[in-house]
C-alpha positions as CSV (number, residue, x, y, z in Angstrom):
1,M,52.0,-53.6,-38.9
2,E,52.1,-55.9,-35.9
3,S,53.1,-52.9,-33.7
4,I,50.1,-50.9,-34.9
5,R,47.7,-53.7,-34.2
6,R,49.1,-54.1,-30.7
7,W,48.8,-50.4,-30.1
8,W,45.2,-50.4,-31.2
9,E,44.3,-53.3,-29.0
10,R,45.9,-51.5,-26.1
11,Y,44.7,-47.9,-26.6
12,S,41.6,-48.3,-28.8
13,I,39.1,-47.5,-26.0
14,Q,41.1,-44.4,-24.9
15,F,41.3,-43.3,-28.5
16,L,37.6,-43.6,-29.1
17,L,36.8,-41.7,-25.8
18,V,39.1,-38.9,-26.7
19,S,37.6,-38.7,-30.2
20,L,34.1,-38.6,-28.9
21,G,35.1,-35.9,-26.4
22,L,36.6,-33.8,-29.2
23,V,33.5,-34.3,-31.4
24,G,31.2,-33.4,-28.5
25,A,33.2,-30.2,-27.7
26,W,33.1,-29.2,-31.4
27,A,29.3,-29.8,-31.5
28,I,28.7,-27.7,-28.3
29,R,30.8,-24.9,-29.7
30,Q,28.9,-24.9,-33.0
31,G,25.6,-24.9,-31.2
32,N,26.5,-22.3,-28.6
33,G,25.6,-24.7,-25.8
34,R,22.0,-25.2,-26.9
35,M,22.2,-29.0,-27.0
36,V,23.6,-29.1,-23.4
37,M,20.8,-26.8,-22.2
38,E,18.1,-29.0,-23.9
39,I,19.6,-32.1,-22.3
40,Y,19.6,-30.4,-18.9
41,Q,16.1,-29.2,-19.2
42,T,14.9,-32.6,-20.3
43,L,16.6,-34.4,-17.4
44,S,15.6,-31.7,-14.8
45,R,12.0,-31.2,-15.9
46,P,10.5,-33.8,-13.5
47,F,12.0,-32.0,-10.6
48,Q,10.9,-28.5,-11.6
49,E,7.8,-26.7,-10.4
50,T,5.3,-26.2,-13.2
51,Y,3.3,-23.0,-13.6
52,S,0.3,-22.6,-15.9
53,Y,0.3,-19.8,-18.4
54,D,-2.3,-17.8,-16.4
55,E,-0.2,-18.1,-13.2
56,Q,2.9,-16.8,-15.1
57,V,0.9,-13.9,-16.6
58,A,-0.6,-13.0,-13.2
59,D,2.9,-13.1,-11.6
60,A,4.4,-10.9,-14.3
61,S,1.5,-8.5,-13.9
62,L,1.9,-8.3,-10.2
63,R,5.6,-7.5,-10.6
64,E,4.7,-4.8,-13.1
65,L,2.3,-3.2,-10.6
66,Q,4.9,-3.3,-7.8
67,Y,7.4,-1.6,-10.1
68,R,4.8,1.0,-11.1
69,L,3.9,1.6,-7.4
70,T,7.6,2.1,-6.5
71,E,8.0,4.6,-9.4
72,L,4.9,6.5,-8.4
73,E,6.0,6.7,-4.8
74,N,9.4,8.1,-5.9
75,Q,7.7,10.7,-8.2
76,N,5.3,11.7,-5.4
77,K,8.2,12.2,-3.0
78,Q,9.9,14.4,-5.6
79,F,6.8,16.4,-6.2
80,R,6.3,17.0,-2.5
81,Q,9.9,18.3,-2.3
82,V,9.3,20.7,-5.2
83,L,6.1,21.9,-3.6
84,G,7.7,22.3,-0.2
85,D,5.5,19.7,1.4
86,N,7.9,17.6,3.4
87,I,5.3,15.5,5.3
88,T,6.1,11.9,5.0
89,L,3.9,9.3,6.7
90,G,4.1,5.5,6.5
91,A,7.1,3.3,6.2
92,E,9.5,6.2,5.4
93,G,8.3,8.5,8.2
94,E,9.6,8.7,11.7
95,G,6.5,7.8,13.6
96,I,6.2,6.9,17.2
97,W,4.9,3.4,17.8
98,A,2.3,3.1,20.6
99,A,0.4,0.2,22.1
100,A,-3.4,0.4,22.7
101,I,-4.0,0.3,26.5
102,G,-7.7,1.0,26.6
103,R,-10.9,1.9,24.7
104,S,-13.9,4.0,25.4
105,S,-16.2,2.3,27.8
106,D,-19.4,3.5,26.2
107,S,-18.5,3.1,22.6
108,W,-16.0,0.3,22.0
109,W,-14.5,1.6,18.7
110,Q,-14.9,5.4,18.9
111,Q,-11.9,6.3,21.0
112,L,-8.6,4.6,21.7
113,L,-6.1,5.1,24.6
114,V,-2.5,4.5,23.8
115,G,0.6,4.3,26.1
116,R,2.5,7.3,24.8
117,G,2.1,11.0,25.9
118,S,3.8,14.3,26.3
119,S,6.9,12.7,27.7
120,D,7.3,11.2,24.2
121,N,6.9,14.7,22.6
122,L,3.3,13.9,21.5
123,Q,0.9,16.8,21.2
124,P,-2.8,17.1,20.2
125,G,-3.3,16.9,16.5
126,A,-0.8,14.1,15.9
127,I,-2.0,11.7,13.2
128,A,-2.6,8.0,14.0
129,L,-1.9,5.3,11.4
130,G,-2.5,1.6,11.7
131,P,-2.3,-1.5,9.5
132,G,-4.3,-0.4,6.4
133,G,-4.1,3.3,6.7
134,L,-5.6,6.2,8.7
135,I,-6.9,5.5,12.2
136,G,-7.6,8.9,13.6
137,R,-6.0,11.8,15.4
138,V,-4.8,12.6,18.9
139,T,-7.2,14.8,20.8
140,D,-5.9,14.7,24.4
141,V,-2.5,14.1,25.8
142,S,-1.2,13.4,29.3
143,S,2.3,12.6,30.5
144,H,2.3,8.9,29.6
145,S,-0.9,8.4,27.5
146,S,-2.9,9.9,24.7
147,R,-6.5,9.6,23.5
148,I,-7.2,9.1,19.8
149,L,-10.5,10.0,18.2
150,L,-11.0,7.3,15.6
151,I,-12.4,8.2,12.2
152,S,-15.2,5.7,12.9
153,D,-16.5,8.1,15.6
154,P,-19.8,9.8,14.5
155,T,-18.3,13.1,15.5
156,S,-15.3,12.6,13.3
157,Q,-15.2,14.3,9.9
158,V,-12.5,13.8,7.3
159,G,-12.1,15.6,4.0
160,V,-11.4,12.9,1.4
161,T,-10.9,12.5,-2.3
162,I,-11.5,9.6,-4.7
163,S,-8.1,8.4,-6.0
164,R,-9.3,7.6,-9.5
165,T,-11.4,10.7,-10.3
166,R,-10.2,13.2,-7.7
167,H,-13.9,13.9,-6.7
168,M,-14.0,15.1,-3.1
169,G,-16.4,14.9,-0.1
170,M,-16.7,14.7,3.6
171,L,-16.4,11.4,5.4
172,R,-18.4,10.9,8.7
173,G,-18.0,7.9,11.0
174,Q,-20.8,5.5,11.9
175,A,-19.3,3.9,15.0
176,Q,-18.4,0.8,13.1
177,N,-16.1,-0.4,10.3
178,E,-17.9,1.8,7.8
179,A,-18.5,5.5,7.2
180,I,-20.7,7.7,5.1
181,L,-19.1,9.8,2.4
182,E,-21.1,12.9,1.3
183,F,-19.9,14.3,-2.0
184,F,-19.6,17.9,-2.9
185,E,-20.5,17.3,-6.6
186,R,-24.0,16.6,-7.6
187,D,-23.0,13.8,-10.1
188,P,-19.7,12.4,-9.0
189,D,-17.8,9.8,-11.1
190,V,-17.4,7.1,-8.5
191,S,-17.7,3.3,-8.6
192,P,-17.6,0.5,-5.9
193,G,-14.0,-0.4,-5.3
194,D,-12.6,3.1,-5.8
195,I,-9.9,4.0,-3.3
196,V,-10.6,6.8,-0.8
197,L,-7.7,9.0,0.4
198,T,-7.4,12.1,2.6
199,S,-8.0,15.2,0.6
200,P,-5.3,17.8,-0.2
201,Y,-7.8,20.4,1.3
202,S,-8.2,18.6,4.6
203,T,-7.5,20.9,7.5
204,L,-6.8,18.1,10.1
205,Y,-5.0,15.5,8.1
206,P,-2.1,15.4,5.6
207,P,-3.1,14.5,2.0
208,G,-2.9,11.1,0.4
209,I,-3.4,8.8,3.4
210,P,-5.4,5.7,2.6
211,V,-8.8,5.7,4.3
212,G,-10.7,2.9,2.7
213,K,-12.7,2.0,-0.5
214,I,-16.2,2.6,-1.8
215,K,-18.6,-0.2,-0.9
216,S,-21.9,1.2,-2.3
217,I,-23.3,4.4,-3.8
218,N,-26.6,6.2,-3.5
219,L,-26.7,8.9,-6.2
220,D,-30.4,9.7,-5.4
221,K,-29.6,10.8,-1.8
222,Q,-30.6,14.4,-1.0
223,P,-29.3,17.0,-0.7
224,A,-26.1,15.3,-2.0
225,P,-25.0,11.9,-3.3
226,E,-23.6,9.6,-0.6
227,A,-21.5,6.5,-0.6
228,V,-20.7,3.8,2.0
229,V,-16.9,3.6,2.6
230,E,-15.3,0.5,4.1
231,F,-12.3,1.4,6.2
232,S,-9.0,-0.2,5.1
233,A,-7.9,-0.4,8.8
234,P,-9.7,-2.8,11.2
235,M,-10.9,-0.3,13.7
236,S,-12.2,-2.8,16.2
237,M,-8.9,-4.9,16.2
238,I,-6.2,-2.3,16.6
239,E,-3.4,-3.2,19.0
240,F,-0.6,-0.9,17.8
241,V,-0.7,2.5,16.1
242,Q,2.0,4.8,14.6
243,L,1.8,8.4,15.6
244,Y,3.1,11.4,13.5
245,P,3.2,15.0,14.7
246,Y,1.0,17.2,12.5
247,E,-0.1,20.8,12.9
248,P,-3.7,21.3,11.6
249,K,-4.2,24.0,8.9
250,D,-6.1,27.1,10.0
251,F,-7.0,28.3,6.5
252,V,-9.1,27.1,3.5
253,P,-7.5,27.4,0.0
254,E,-9.0,29.8,-2.5
255,A,-9.8,26.9,-4.8
256,V,-12.4,25.6,-2.4
257,K,-13.8,28.7,-0.9
258,G,-17.6,28.7,-1.2
259,K,-17.9,25.0,-0.4
260,N,-19.2,25.2,3.1
261,E,-18.4,21.6,3.9
262,L,-14.7,22.1,3.4
263,A,-14.7,25.5,5.2
264,I,-15.9,23.8,8.4
265,P,-13.1,22.2,10.3
266,E,-13.4,18.4,10.3
């Protein structure tokens, strides 16, 4: 008995610690680690960033839209391959970057001179993109420079379509950051904020390039309804553009014959 008492006095603390450890391990095993996770969350909560419910929902919605956009881009690429349309503009295309080296002296935002030319395999008709979408097209080329007619120029005409409803019209520049869109339909389904893209029937531009968004609408305008379009690209602040070779179409699809506005080259 005396030996047991001496052993207890000597090893009681170690025995209690081992017992507590075994009980704790058993409890963790039975609870699948939930207790440890709750203790960790309680201790670390003061050091964690807190987000409101609305912020979490908005963040989740943004991720969903990004995933949907990626999927739509992949589907669009597959459809183009099926249809034999291999034109790729934007981040995936092999465009030529060019710096702006001058602007028209009489109209600041109508024409842009860039430091790339025929020595870089550029030809008239090449499409110019900038931050935000379509900028214009190359009209004149020299050995080391090219002139771009901006879509904000009053002489520029672009066949466009409304992304949401697929209604089409002709876009004419106003020598500023806005343009006038004249619809072909008498009663188009269009609302402020609708996205405007180049039309599949455009003769000078590939389809589906972002142009801008609807700012206001005048359905009473004669002879056809009109809308004011705000360009998505900042025409007066362009420093660099990306140029893509493109051969203009010389025909009008059967589906749009009889619509004089589309039959006329833009």
